[in-house]
HTML snippet that shows the backbone in 3Dmol.js (N, CA, C, O; Angstrom):
<script src="https://3Dmol.org/build/3Dmol-min.js"></script>
<div id="view" style="width:600px;height:400px;position:relative"></div>
<script>
const pdb = `
ATOM      1  N   MET A   1      42.906  37.525 -16.573  1.00  0.00           N
ATOM      2  CA  MET A   1      44.063  36.352 -16.577  1.00  0.00           C
ATOM      3  C   MET A   1      44.842  36.008 -15.477  1.00  0.00           C
ATOM      4  O   MET A   1      45.383  36.827 -14.734  1.00  0.00           O
ATOM      5  N   LEU A   2      44.897  34.832 -15.375  1.00  0.00           N
ATOM      6  CA  LEU A   2      45.641  34.134 -14.142  1.00  0.00           C
ATOM      7  C   LEU A   2      47.019  34.267 -14.567  1.00  0.00           C
ATOM      8  O   LEU A   2      47.456  34.098 -15.705  1.00  0.00           O
ATOM      9  N   LYS A   3      47.688  34.608 -13.462  1.00  0.00           N
ATOM     10  CA  LYS A   3      49.271  34.563 -13.477  1.00  0.00           C
ATOM     11  C   LYS A   3      50.082  33.263 -12.781  1.00  0.00           C
ATOM     12  O   LYS A   3      50.012  33.116 -11.561  1.00  0.00           O
ATOM     13  N   ASN A   4      50.676  32.544 -13.422  1.00  0.00           N
ATOM     14  CA  ASN A   4      51.384  31.412 -12.545  1.00  0.00           C
ATOM     15  C   ASN A   4      52.997  32.206 -12.037  1.00  0.00           C
ATOM     16  O   ASN A   4      53.576  33.217 -12.436  1.00  0.00           O
ATOM     17  N   THR A   5      53.255  31.379 -11.192  1.00  0.00           N
ATOM     18  CA  THR A   5      54.786  31.660 -10.390  1.00  0.00           C
ATOM     19  C   THR A   5      55.679  30.913 -11.320  1.00  0.00           C
ATOM     20  O   THR A   5      55.229  29.974 -11.976  1.00  0.00           O
ATOM     21  N   PRO A   6      56.789  31.244 -11.397  1.00  0.00           N
ATOM     22  CA  PRO A   6      57.903  30.776 -12.140  1.00  0.00           C
ATOM     23  C   PRO A   6      58.106  29.179 -11.536  1.00  0.00           C
ATOM     24  O   PRO A   6      58.693  28.355 -12.237  1.00  0.00           O
ATOM     25  N   PHE A   7      57.662  28.868 -10.407  1.00  0.00           N
ATOM     26  CA  PHE A   7      57.612  27.503  -9.941  1.00  0.00           C
ATOM     27  C   PHE A   7      56.490  26.731 -10.457  1.00  0.00           C
ATOM     28  O   PHE A   7      56.770  25.601 -10.857  1.00  0.00           O
ATOM     29  N   GLN A   8      55.317  27.097 -10.527  1.00  0.00           N
ATOM     30  CA  GLN A   8      54.117  26.506 -11.093  1.00  0.00           C
ATOM     31  C   GLN A   8      54.455  26.300 -12.590  1.00  0.00           C
ATOM     32  O   GLN A   8      54.133  25.245 -13.137  1.00  0.00           O
ATOM     33  N   ILE A   9      55.104  27.294 -13.275  1.00  0.00           N
ATOM     34  CA  ILE A   9      55.420  27.239 -14.674  1.00  0.00           C
ATOM     35  C   ILE A   9      56.195  25.842 -14.831  1.00  0.00           C
ATOM     36  O   ILE A   9      55.860  25.024 -15.687  1.00  0.00           O
ATOM     37  N   LYS A  10      57.275  25.629 -13.922  1.00  0.00           N
ATOM     38  CA  LYS A  10      58.213  24.567 -14.240  1.00  0.00           C
ATOM     39  C   LYS A  10      57.356  23.289 -14.023  1.00  0.00           C
ATOM     40  O   LYS A  10      57.402  22.335 -14.800  1.00  0.00           O
ATOM     41  N   VAL A  11      56.648  23.329 -13.027  1.00  0.00           N
ATOM     42  CA  VAL A  11      55.749  22.154 -12.616  1.00  0.00           C
ATOM     43  C   VAL A  11      54.852  21.732 -13.890  1.00  0.00           C
ATOM     44  O   VAL A  11      54.999  20.638 -14.437  1.00  0.00           O
ATOM     45  N   PHE A  12      54.071  22.529 -14.243  1.00  0.00           N
ATOM     46  CA  PHE A  12      53.272  22.332 -15.497  1.00  0.00           C
ATOM     47  C   PHE A  12      54.145  21.817 -16.708  1.00  0.00           C
ATOM     48  O   PHE A  12      53.857  20.871 -17.440  1.00  0.00           O
ATOM     49  N   GLN A  13      55.289  22.633 -16.783  1.00  0.00           N
ATOM     50  CA  GLN A  13      56.076  22.048 -17.933  1.00  0.00           C
ATOM     51  C   GLN A  13      56.576  20.357 -17.859  1.00  0.00           C
ATOM     52  O   GLN A  13      56.585  19.492 -18.734  1.00  0.00           O
ATOM     53  N   ALA A  14      56.960  20.324 -16.472  1.00  0.00           N
ATOM     54  CA  ALA A  14      57.393  18.743 -16.322  1.00  0.00           C
ATOM     55  C   ALA A  14      56.319  17.914 -16.483  1.00  0.00           C
ATOM     56  O   ALA A  14      56.486  16.836 -17.054  1.00  0.00           O
ATOM     57  N   VAL A  15      54.933  18.331 -15.957  1.00  0.00           N
ATOM     58  CA  VAL A  15      53.905  17.449 -16.031  1.00  0.00           C
ATOM     59  C   VAL A  15      53.757  17.172 -17.730  1.00  0.00           C
ATOM     60  O   VAL A  15      53.582  16.062 -18.234  1.00  0.00           O
ATOM     61  N   CYS A  16      53.844  18.144 -18.285  1.00  0.00           N
ATOM     62  CA  CYS A  16      53.465  18.091 -19.881  1.00  0.00           C
ATOM     63  C   CYS A  16      54.503  17.049 -20.625  1.00  0.00           C
ATOM     64  O   CYS A  16      54.266  16.690 -21.779  1.00  0.00           O
ATOM     65  N   GLN A  17      55.513  16.640 -20.005  1.00  0.00           N
ATOM     66  CA  GLN A  17      56.565  15.862 -20.334  1.00  0.00           C
ATOM     67  C   GLN A  17      56.003  14.416 -20.132  1.00  0.00           C
ATOM     68  O   GLN A  17      56.427  13.538 -20.884  1.00  0.00           O
ATOM     69  N   ILE A  18      54.998  14.075 -19.085  1.00  0.00           N
ATOM     70  CA  ILE A  18      54.475  12.587 -18.957  1.00  0.00           C
ATOM     71  C   ILE A  18      53.753  12.247 -20.277  1.00  0.00           C
ATOM     72  O   ILE A  18      52.836  12.854 -20.832  1.00  0.00           O
ATOM     73  N   PRO A  19      54.352  11.208 -20.610  1.00  0.00           N
ATOM     74  CA  PRO A  19      53.720  10.338 -21.870  1.00  0.00           C
ATOM     75  C   PRO A  19      52.180   9.956 -21.467  1.00  0.00           C
ATOM     76  O   PRO A  19      51.914   9.364 -20.420  1.00  0.00           O
ATOM     77  N   PHE A  20      51.253  10.342 -22.369  1.00  0.00           N
ATOM     78  CA  PHE A  20      50.027   9.621 -22.667  1.00  0.00           C
ATOM     79  C   PHE A  20      49.963   8.159 -22.208  1.00  0.00           C
ATOM     80  O   PHE A  20      50.541   7.271 -22.834  1.00  0.00           O
ATOM     81  N   GLY A  21      49.151   7.901 -20.952  1.00  0.00           N
ATOM     82  CA  GLY A  21      48.987   6.547 -20.752  1.00  0.00           C
ATOM     83  C   GLY A  21      50.046   6.189 -19.712  1.00  0.00           C
ATOM     84  O   GLY A  21      50.186   4.971 -19.600  1.00  0.00           O
ATOM     85  N   GLN A  22      50.744   6.848 -19.007  1.00  0.00           N
ATOM     86  CA  GLN A  22      51.676   6.809 -18.052  1.00  0.00           C
ATOM     87  C   GLN A  22      51.568   7.868 -17.016  1.00  0.00           C
ATOM     88  O   GLN A  22      50.947   8.915 -17.202  1.00  0.00           O
ATOM     89  N   THR A  23      52.223   7.548 -15.858  1.00  0.00           N
ATOM     90  CA  THR A  23      52.150   8.189 -14.576  1.00  0.00           C
ATOM     91  C   THR A  23      53.597   8.377 -14.154  1.00  0.00           C
ATOM     92  O   THR A  23      54.568   7.683 -14.459  1.00  0.00           O
ATOM     93  N   ARG A  24      53.532   9.595 -13.295  1.00  0.00           N
ATOM     94  CA  ARG A  24      54.970  10.038 -12.697  1.00  0.00           C
ATOM     95  C   ARG A  24      54.460  10.365 -11.080  1.00  0.00           C
ATOM     96  O   ARG A  24      53.269  10.612 -10.887  1.00  0.00           O
ATOM     97  N   SER A  25      55.195  10.355 -10.216  1.00  0.00           N
ATOM     98  CA  SER A  25      55.200  10.754  -8.865  1.00  0.00           C
ATOM     99  C   SER A  25      55.292  12.266  -8.622  1.00  0.00           C
ATOM    100  O   SER A  25      55.960  12.968  -9.381  1.00  0.00           O
ATOM    101  N   TYR A  26      54.667  12.748  -7.634  1.00  0.00           N
ATOM    102  CA  TYR A  26      54.814  14.244  -7.255  1.00  0.00           C
ATOM    103  C   TYR A  26      56.410  14.394  -7.065  1.00  0.00           C
ATOM    104  O   TYR A  26      57.030  15.353  -7.524  1.00  0.00           O
ATOM    105  N   LYS A  27      56.900  13.531  -6.468  1.00  0.00           N
ATOM    106  CA  LYS A  27      58.522  13.723  -6.142  1.00  0.00           C
ATOM    107  C   LYS A  27      59.183  13.696  -7.621  1.00  0.00           C
ATOM    108  O   LYS A  27      60.106  14.501  -7.743  1.00  0.00           O
ATOM    109  N   TRP A  28      58.920  13.018  -8.622  1.00  0.00           N
ATOM    110  CA  TRP A  28      59.531  13.151  -9.772  1.00  0.00           C
ATOM    111  C   TRP A  28      59.381  14.603 -10.361  1.00  0.00           C
ATOM    112  O   TRP A  28      60.312  15.314 -10.740  1.00  0.00           O
ATOM    113  N   VAL A  29      58.046  14.914 -10.369  1.00  0.00           N
ATOM    114  CA  VAL A  29      57.742  16.400 -10.834  1.00  0.00           C
ATOM    115  C   VAL A  29      58.508  17.413 -10.094  1.00  0.00           C
ATOM    116  O   VAL A  29      58.826  18.477 -10.625  1.00  0.00           O
ATOM    117  N   ALA A  30      58.790  17.137  -8.981  1.00  0.00           N
ATOM    118  CA  ALA A  30      59.471  18.198  -8.136  1.00  0.00           C
ATOM    119  C   ALA A  30      60.880  18.236  -8.478  1.00  0.00           C
ATOM    120  O   ALA A  30      61.472  19.315  -8.528  1.00  0.00           O
ATOM    121  N   LYS A  31      61.456  17.136  -8.717  1.00  0.00           N
ATOM    122  CA  LYS A  31      62.867  17.090  -9.258  1.00  0.00           C
ATOM    123  C   LYS A  31      62.952  17.540 -10.711  1.00  0.00           C
ATOM    124  O   LYS A  31      63.887  18.243 -11.093  1.00  0.00           O
ATOM    125  N   LYS A  32      62.064  17.172 -11.449  1.00  0.00           N
ATOM    126  CA  LYS A  32      62.030  17.871 -12.818  1.00  0.00           C
ATOM    127  C   LYS A  32      61.861  19.615 -12.680  1.00  0.00           C
ATOM    128  O   LYS A  32      62.498  20.386 -13.398  1.00  0.00           O
ATOM    129  N   ALA A  33      61.102  19.961 -11.859  1.00  0.00           N
ATOM    130  CA  ALA A  33      60.778  21.254 -11.749  1.00  0.00           C
ATOM    131  C   ALA A  33      62.078  22.251 -10.755  1.00  0.00           C
ATOM    132  O   ALA A  33      62.082  23.465 -10.555  1.00  0.00           O
ATOM    133  N   GLY A  34      63.053  21.229 -10.298  1.00  0.00           N
ATOM    134  CA  GLY A  34      64.168  21.909  -9.919  1.00  0.00           C
ATOM    135  C   GLY A  34      64.140  22.199  -8.472  1.00  0.00           C
ATOM    136  O   GLY A  34      64.868  23.007  -7.895  1.00  0.00           O
ATOM    137  N   SER A  35      63.100  21.359  -7.874  1.00  0.00           N
ATOM    138  CA  SER A  35      63.094  21.476  -6.273  1.00  0.00           C
ATOM    139  C   SER A  35      62.850  19.894  -5.584  1.00  0.00           C
ATOM    140  O   SER A  35      61.776  19.493  -5.134  1.00  0.00           O
ATOM    141  N   PRO A  36      63.892  19.269  -5.622  1.00  0.00           N
ATOM    142  CA  PRO A  36      63.594  17.767  -5.269  1.00  0.00           C
ATOM    143  C   PRO A  36      62.917  17.354  -3.960  1.00  0.00           C
ATOM    144  O   PRO A  36      62.544  16.206  -3.721  1.00  0.00           O
ATOM    145  N   ASN A  37      62.797  18.379  -3.151  1.00  0.00           N
ATOM    146  CA  ASN A  37      62.142  18.036  -1.716  1.00  0.00           C
ATOM    147  C   ASN A  37      60.849  18.819  -1.816  1.00  0.00           C
ATOM    148  O   ASN A  37      60.195  18.946  -0.781  1.00  0.00           O
ATOM    149  N   GLY A  38      60.338  19.440  -3.109  1.00  0.00           N
ATOM    150  CA  GLY A  38      59.260  20.461  -3.109  1.00  0.00           C
ATOM    151  C   GLY A  38      57.860  19.641  -3.537  1.00  0.00           C
ATOM    152  O   GLY A  38      56.958  20.292  -4.063  1.00  0.00           O
ATOM    153  N   TYR A  39      57.670  18.016  -3.274  1.00  0.00           N
ATOM    154  CA  TYR A  39      56.853  17.578  -3.913  1.00  0.00           C
ATOM    155  C   TYR A  39      55.417  17.939  -3.370  1.00  0.00           C
ATOM    156  O   TYR A  39      54.434  17.878  -4.109  1.00  0.00           O
ATOM    157  N   ARG A  40      55.333  18.343  -1.957  1.00  0.00           N
ATOM    158  CA  ARG A  40      54.031  19.080  -1.334  1.00  0.00           C
ATOM    159  C   ARG A  40      53.495  20.260  -2.261  1.00  0.00           C
ATOM    160  O   ARG A  40      52.322  20.432  -2.592  1.00  0.00           O
ATOM    161  N   ALA A  41      54.635  21.064  -2.623  1.00  0.00           N
ATOM    162  CA  ALA A  41      54.462  22.366  -3.362  1.00  0.00           C
ATOM    163  C   ALA A  41      53.940  22.161  -4.856  1.00  0.00           C
ATOM    164  O   ALA A  41      53.343  22.997  -5.534  1.00  0.00           O
ATOM    165  N   VAL A  42      54.332  20.739  -5.249  1.00  0.00           N
ATOM    166  CA  VAL A  42      53.878  20.269  -6.606  1.00  0.00           C
ATOM    167  C   VAL A  42      52.392  19.972  -6.473  1.00  0.00           C
ATOM    168  O   VAL A  42      51.659  20.287  -7.410  1.00  0.00           O
ATOM    169  N   GLY A  43      51.928  19.444  -5.484  1.00  0.00           N
ATOM    170  CA  GLY A  43      50.502  19.270  -5.379  1.00  0.00           C
ATOM    171  C   GLY A  43      49.671  20.336  -5.323  1.00  0.00           C
ATOM    172  O   GLY A  43      48.540  20.355  -5.809  1.00  0.00           O
ATOM    173  N   THR A  44      50.394  21.557  -4.528  1.00  0.00           N
ATOM    174  CA  THR A  44      49.753  22.756  -4.148  1.00  0.00           C
ATOM    175  C   THR A  44      49.495  23.684  -5.823  1.00  0.00           C
ATOM    176  O   THR A  44      48.570  24.370  -6.259  1.00  0.00           O
ATOM    177  N   ALA A  45      50.672  23.303  -6.309  1.00  0.00           N
ATOM    178  CA  ALA A  45      50.851  24.041  -7.978  1.00  0.00           C
ATOM    179  C   ALA A  45      49.709  23.458  -8.877  1.00  0.00           C
ATOM    180  O   ALA A  45      48.979  24.079  -9.650  1.00  0.00           O
ATOM    181  N   LEU A  46      49.723  22.262  -8.623  1.00  0.00           N
ATOM    182  CA  LEU A  46      48.644  21.319  -9.537  1.00  0.00           C
ATOM    183  C   LEU A  46      47.112  21.792  -9.138  1.00  0.00           C
ATOM    184  O   LEU A  46      46.270  21.758 -10.036  1.00  0.00           O
ATOM    185  N   LYS A  47      46.808  22.137  -8.100  1.00  0.00           N
ATOM    186  CA  LYS A  47      45.472  22.429  -7.723  1.00  0.00           C
ATOM    187  C   LYS A  47      45.201  23.793  -8.262  1.00  0.00           C
ATOM    188  O   LYS A  47      44.060  24.255  -8.289  1.00  0.00           O
ATOM    189  N   LYS A  48      46.203  24.408  -8.672  1.00  0.00           N
ATOM    190  CA  LYS A  48      45.896  25.797  -9.354  1.00  0.00           C
ATOM    191  C   LYS A  48      45.849  25.771 -10.807  1.00  0.00           C
ATOM    192  O   LYS A  48      45.689  26.750 -11.535  1.00  0.00           O
ATOM    193  N   ASN A  49      46.022  24.413 -11.203  1.00  0.00           N
ATOM    194  CA  ASN A  49      46.054  24.413 -12.895  1.00  0.00           C
ATOM    195  C   ASN A  49      44.497  24.500 -13.417  1.00  0.00           C
ATOM    196  O   ASN A  49      43.614  23.764 -12.978  1.00  0.00           O
ATOM    197  N   HIS A  50      44.331  25.317 -14.230  1.00  0.00           N
ATOM    198  CA  HIS A  50      43.151  25.750 -14.603  1.00  0.00           C
ATOM    199  C   HIS A  50      42.925  25.216 -16.042  1.00  0.00           C
ATOM    200  O   HIS A  50      41.871  25.447 -16.634  1.00  0.00           O
ATOM    201  N   ASP A  51      43.955  24.481 -16.604  1.00  0.00           N
ATOM    202  CA  ASP A  51      44.152  24.028 -18.231  1.00  0.00           C
ATOM    203  C   ASP A  51      44.128  22.353 -18.087  1.00  0.00           C
ATOM    204  O   ASP A  51      45.071  21.720 -18.564  1.00  0.00           O
ATOM    205  N   LEU A  52      43.203  21.766 -17.525  1.00  0.00           N
ATOM    206  CA  LEU A  52      43.200  20.171 -17.253  1.00  0.00           C
ATOM    207  C   LEU A  52      43.612  19.378 -18.387  1.00  0.00           C
ATOM    208  O   LEU A  52      44.252  18.329 -18.308  1.00  0.00           O
ATOM    209  N   PHE A  53      43.101  20.089 -19.743  1.00  0.00           N
ATOM    210  CA  PHE A  53      43.271  19.428 -20.865  1.00  0.00           C
ATOM    211  C   PHE A  53      44.395  19.543 -21.645  1.00  0.00           C
ATOM    212  O   PHE A  53      44.680  18.860 -22.629  1.00  0.00           O
ATOM    213  N   ILE A  54      45.190  20.694 -21.015  1.00  0.00           N
ATOM    214  CA  ILE A  54      46.703  21.002 -21.643  1.00  0.00           C
ATOM    215  C   ILE A  54      47.447  20.466 -20.686  1.00  0.00           C
ATOM    216  O   ILE A  54      48.199  19.580 -21.090  1.00  0.00           O
ATOM    217  N   VAL A  55      47.494  20.726 -19.455  1.00  0.00           N
ATOM    218  CA  VAL A  55      48.512  20.361 -18.464  1.00  0.00           C
ATOM    219  C   VAL A  55      47.833  18.841 -17.691  1.00  0.00           C
ATOM    220  O   VAL A  55      46.964  18.925 -16.824  1.00  0.00           O
ATOM    221  N   PRO A  56      48.329  17.643 -18.118  1.00  0.00           N
ATOM    222  CA  PRO A  56      47.601  16.732 -17.919  1.00  0.00           C
ATOM    223  C   PRO A  56      47.796  16.192 -16.257  1.00  0.00           C
ATOM    224  O   PRO A  56      48.267  15.072 -16.058  1.00  0.00           O
ATOM    225  N   CYS A  57      47.463  16.935 -15.293  1.00  0.00           N
ATOM    226  CA  CYS A  57      47.914  16.729 -13.898  1.00  0.00           C
ATOM    227  C   CYS A  57      47.308  15.251 -13.427  1.00  0.00           C
ATOM    228  O   CYS A  57      47.760  14.562 -12.512  1.00  0.00           O
ATOM    229  N   HIS A  58      46.397  14.998 -14.111  1.00  0.00           N
ATOM    230  CA  HIS A  58      45.765  13.491 -13.355  1.00  0.00           C
ATOM    231  C   HIS A  58      47.068  12.474 -13.623  1.00  0.00           C
ATOM    232  O   HIS A  58      47.026  11.341 -13.143  1.00  0.00           O
ATOM    233  N   ARG A  59      48.094  12.860 -14.314  1.00  0.00           N
ATOM    234  CA  ARG A  59      49.214  11.635 -14.645  1.00  0.00           C
ATOM    235  C   ARG A  59      50.148  11.755 -13.428  1.00  0.00           C
ATOM    236  O   ARG A  59      51.147  11.040 -13.495  1.00  0.00           O
ATOM    237  N   VAL A  60      50.016  12.532 -12.310  1.00  0.00           N
ATOM    238  CA  VAL A  60      50.802  12.686 -11.284  1.00  0.00           C
ATOM    239  C   VAL A  60      50.255  11.908 -10.207  1.00  0.00           C
ATOM    240  O   VAL A  60      49.080  12.098  -9.890  1.00  0.00           O
ATOM    241  N   ILE A  61      51.090  10.892  -9.488  1.00  0.00           N
ATOM    242  CA  ILE A  61      50.441  10.187  -8.449  1.00  0.00           C
ATOM    243  C   ILE A  61      51.196  10.262  -7.395  1.00  0.00           C
ATOM    244  O   ILE A  61      52.239  10.914  -7.449  1.00  0.00           O
ATOM    245  N   LYS A  62      50.811   9.614  -6.252  1.00  0.00           N
ATOM    246  CA  LYS A  62      51.747   9.480  -5.110  1.00  0.00           C
ATOM    247  C   LYS A  62      52.977   8.446  -5.384  1.00  0.00           C
ATOM    248  O   LYS A  62      52.831   7.608  -6.274  1.00  0.00           O
ATOM    249  N   SER A  63      54.147   8.491  -4.657  1.00  0.00           N
ATOM    250  CA  SER A  63      55.413   7.783  -4.846  1.00  0.00           C
ATOM    251  C   SER A  63      54.756   6.216  -4.606  1.00  0.00           C
ATOM    252  O   SER A  63      55.079   5.258  -5.308  1.00  0.00           O
ATOM    253  N   SER A  64      53.841   6.145  -3.559  1.00  0.00           N
ATOM    254  CA  SER A  64      53.221   4.836  -3.285  1.00  0.00           C
ATOM    255  C   SER A  64      52.432   4.077  -3.976  1.00  0.00           C
ATOM    256  O   SER A  64      52.059   2.942  -3.678  1.00  0.00           O
ATOM    257  N   GLY A  65      52.043   4.986  -5.354  1.00  0.00           N
ATOM    258  CA  GLY A  65      51.275   4.089  -6.249  1.00  0.00           C
ATOM    259  C   GLY A  65      49.661   4.692  -5.839  1.00  0.00           C
ATOM    260  O   GLY A  65      48.713   4.436  -6.581  1.00  0.00           O
ATOM    261  N   GLN A  66      49.516   5.398  -4.752  1.00  0.00           N
ATOM    262  CA  GLN A  66      48.092   5.599  -4.624  1.00  0.00           C
ATOM    263  C   GLN A  66      47.844   6.939  -5.708  1.00  0.00           C
ATOM    264  O   GLN A  66      48.741   7.513  -6.325  1.00  0.00           O
ATOM    265  N   ILE A  67      46.562   7.221  -5.749  1.00  0.00           N
ATOM    266  CA  ILE A  67      45.918   7.907  -6.760  1.00  0.00           C
ATOM    267  C   ILE A  67      46.318   9.480  -6.597  1.00  0.00           C
ATOM    268  O   ILE A  67      46.616  10.250  -7.510  1.00  0.00           O
ATOM    269  N   GLY A  68      46.249   9.759  -5.204  1.00  0.00           N
ATOM    270  CA  GLY A  68      46.345  11.088  -4.884  1.00  0.00           C
ATOM    271  C   GLY A  68      45.418  12.007  -5.207  1.00  0.00           C
ATOM    272  O   GLY A  68      44.439  11.474  -5.729  1.00  0.00           O
ATOM    273  N   GLY A  69      45.318  13.430  -5.082  1.00  0.00           N
ATOM    274  CA  GLY A  69      44.172  14.276  -5.337  1.00  0.00           C
ATOM    275  C   GLY A  69      44.045  14.632  -6.831  1.00  0.00           C
ATOM    276  O   GLY A  69      44.936  14.397  -7.646  1.00  0.00           O
ATOM    277  N   TYR A  70      42.953  15.175  -7.106  1.00  0.00           N
ATOM    278  CA  TYR A  70      42.518  15.677  -8.295  1.00  0.00           C
ATOM    279  C   TYR A  70      41.392  16.587  -8.287  1.00  0.00           C
ATOM    280  O   TYR A  70      40.412  16.233  -7.632  1.00  0.00           O
ATOM    281  N   SER A  71      41.351  17.842  -8.976  1.00  0.00           N
ATOM    282  CA  SER A  71      40.537  18.819  -8.530  1.00  0.00           C
ATOM    283  C   SER A  71      38.939  18.258  -8.925  1.00  0.00           C
ATOM    284  O   SER A  71      37.992  18.770  -8.328  1.00  0.00           O
ATOM    285  N   LEU A  72      38.718  17.286  -9.859  1.00  0.00           N
ATOM    286  CA  LEU A  72      37.648  16.865 -10.142  1.00  0.00           C
ATOM    287  C   LEU A  72      37.069  15.622  -9.452  1.00  0.00           C
ATOM    288  O   LEU A  72      36.053  15.032  -9.819  1.00  0.00           O
ATOM    289  N   GLY A  73      37.820  15.308  -8.438  1.00  0.00           N
ATOM    290  CA  GLY A  73      37.633  14.000  -7.587  1.00  0.00           C
ATOM    291  C   GLY A  73      38.675  12.778  -8.035  1.00  0.00           C
ATOM    292  O   GLY A  73      39.179  12.741  -9.157  1.00  0.00           O
ATOM    293  N   SER A  74      38.862  12.045  -7.273  1.00  0.00           N
ATOM    294  CA  SER A  74      39.842  10.984  -7.438  1.00  0.00           C
ATOM    295  C   SER A  74      39.243   9.841  -8.427  1.00  0.00           C
ATOM    296  O   SER A  74      39.924   9.229  -9.250  1.00  0.00           O
ATOM    297  N   ASP A  75      37.656   9.635  -8.174  1.00  0.00           N
ATOM    298  CA  ASP A  75      37.133   8.731  -8.937  1.00  0.00           C
ATOM    299  C   ASP A  75      37.389   9.121 -10.695  1.00  0.00           C
ATOM    300  O   ASP A  75      37.646   8.273 -11.550  1.00  0.00           O
ATOM    301  N   ILE A  76      37.274  10.285 -10.887  1.00  0.00           N
ATOM    302  CA  ILE A  76      37.655  11.075 -12.239  1.00  0.00           C
ATOM    303  C   ILE A  76      38.848  10.597 -12.892  1.00  0.00           C
ATOM    304  O   ILE A  76      39.021  10.033 -13.973  1.00  0.00           O
ATOM    305  N   LYS A  77      39.778  11.030 -11.796  1.00  0.00           N
ATOM    306  CA  LYS A  77      41.089  10.826 -12.176  1.00  0.00           C
ATOM    307  C   LYS A  77      41.549   9.435 -12.548  1.00  0.00           C
ATOM    308  O   LYS A  77      42.314   9.208 -13.485  1.00  0.00           O
ATOM    309  N   LYS A  78      41.055   8.566 -11.789  1.00  0.00           N
ATOM    310  CA  LYS A  78      41.167   6.987 -11.863  1.00  0.00           C
ATOM    311  C   LYS A  78      40.604   6.690 -13.228  1.00  0.00           C
ATOM    312  O   LYS A  78      41.218   6.004 -14.045  1.00  0.00           O
ATOM    313  N   ALA A  79      39.310   7.272 -13.478  1.00  0.00           N
ATOM    314  CA  ALA A  79      38.731   6.871 -14.767  1.00  0.00           C
ATOM    315  C   ALA A  79      39.687   7.337 -15.899  1.00  0.00           C
ATOM    316  O   ALA A  79      40.229   6.512 -16.636  1.00  0.00           O
ATOM    317  N   ILE A  80      39.876   8.618 -16.019  1.00  0.00           N
ATOM    318  CA  ILE A  80      40.924   9.252 -17.064  1.00  0.00           C
ATOM    319  C   ILE A  80      42.237   8.368 -17.070  1.00  0.00           C
ATOM    320  O   ILE A  80      42.627   8.133 -18.214  1.00  0.00           O
ATOM    321  N   LEU A  81      42.979   7.843 -16.100  1.00  0.00           N
ATOM    322  CA  LEU A  81      44.302   7.043 -15.998  1.00  0.00           C
ATOM    323  C   LEU A  81      43.656   5.586 -16.755  1.00  0.00           C
ATOM    324  O   LEU A  81      44.194   5.085 -17.743  1.00  0.00           O
ATOM    325  N   ASP A  82      42.706   5.152 -16.253  1.00  0.00           N
ATOM    326  CA  ASP A  82      42.230   3.815 -16.970  1.00  0.00           C
ATOM    327  C   ASP A  82      41.992   4.023 -18.383  1.00  0.00           C
ATOM    328  O   ASP A  82      42.473   3.243 -19.205  1.00  0.00           O
ATOM    329  N   LEU A  83      41.294   5.004 -18.724  1.00  0.00           N
ATOM    330  CA  LEU A  83      40.915   5.107 -20.040  1.00  0.00           C
ATOM    331  C   LEU A  83      42.188   5.155 -20.904  1.00  0.00           C
ATOM    332  O   LEU A  83      42.409   4.372 -21.828  1.00  0.00           O
ATOM    333  N   GLU A  84      43.104   6.276 -20.462  1.00  0.00           N
ATOM    334  CA  GLU A  84      44.547   6.264 -21.121  1.00  0.00           C
ATOM    335  C   GLU A  84      45.141   4.891 -21.341  1.00  0.00           C
ATOM    336  O   GLU A  84      45.380   4.455 -22.467  1.00  0.00           O
ATOM    337  N   LYS A  85      45.366   4.241 -20.244  1.00  0.00           N
ATOM    338  CA  LYS A  85      45.855   2.942 -20.386  1.00  0.00           C
ATOM    339  C   LYS A  85      45.378   2.011 -21.296  1.00  0.00           C
ATOM    340  O   LYS A  85      46.127   1.233 -21.887  1.00  0.00           O
ATOM    341  N   GLU A  86      44.158   2.045 -21.444  1.00  0.00           N
ATOM    342  CA  GLU A  86      43.167   1.222 -22.391  1.00  0.00           C
ATOM    343  C   GLU A  86      43.472   1.530 -23.832  1.00  0.00           C
ATOM    344  O   GLU A  86      43.577   0.665 -24.702  1.00  0.00           O
ATOM    345  N   LEU A  87      43.601   2.755 -24.012  1.00  0.00           N
ATOM    346  CA  LEU A  87      43.744   3.455 -25.356  1.00  0.00           C
ATOM    347  C   LEU A  87      45.248   3.234 -25.876  1.00  0.00           C
ATOM    348  O   LEU A  87      45.422   3.159 -27.092  1.00  0.00           O
ATOM    349  N   THR A  88      46.428   3.119 -24.932  1.00  0.00           N
ATOM    350  CA  THR A  88      47.596   2.929 -25.334  1.00  0.00           C
ATOM    351  C   THR A  88      47.695   1.551 -25.604  1.00  0.00           C
ATOM    352  O   THR A  88      48.586   1.236 -26.393  1.00  0.00           O
ATOM    353  N   LYS A  89      46.901   0.540 -25.078  1.00  0.00           N
ATOM    354  CA  LYS A  89      47.066  -1.001 -25.473  1.00  0.00           C
ATOM    355  C   LYS A  89      46.464  -1.210 -27.020  1.00  0.00           C
ATOM    356  O   LYS A  89      46.606  -2.229 -27.697  1.00  0.00           O
ATOM    357  N   LYS A  90      45.887  -0.216 -27.338  1.00  0.00           N
ATOM    358  CA  LYS A  90      45.099  -0.427 -28.579  1.00  0.00           C
ATOM    359  C   LYS A  90      45.848   0.045 -29.569  1.00  0.00           C
ATOM    360  O   LYS A  90      45.599  -0.401 -30.689  1.00  0.00           O
ATOM    361  N   ARG A  91      46.891   1.004 -29.436  1.00  0.00           N
ATOM    362  CA  ARG A  91      48.026   1.271 -30.440  1.00  0.00           C
ATOM    363  C   ARG A  91      48.898   0.347 -31.176  1.00  0.00           C
ATOM    364  O   ARG A  91      49.755   0.786 -31.942  1.00  0.00           O
TER     365      ARG A  91
END
`;
const viewer = $3Dmol.createViewer("view");
viewer.addModel(pdb, "pdb");
viewer.setStyle({}, {cartoon: {color: "spectrum"}});
viewer.zoomTo();
viewer.render();
</script>
């Protein structure tokens, strides 16, 4: 079993608060996790997320609006985000 650090747990909890079809920045997650300047550490924590369907790390993007990294590739991340946005339009 993989063990997460307290910071990783806070990051994962913050990411789980991002609504379906929406995105937040690494900086937003860092603030929510109690480390306002820890946005790079957020990226590192998300790389260790092994529960992609439970912790929706694809919803975390750069403050500039750029997509950022994703363990399955940025094209997959963009496709998931586009799908979520499309599905929220149909509600």
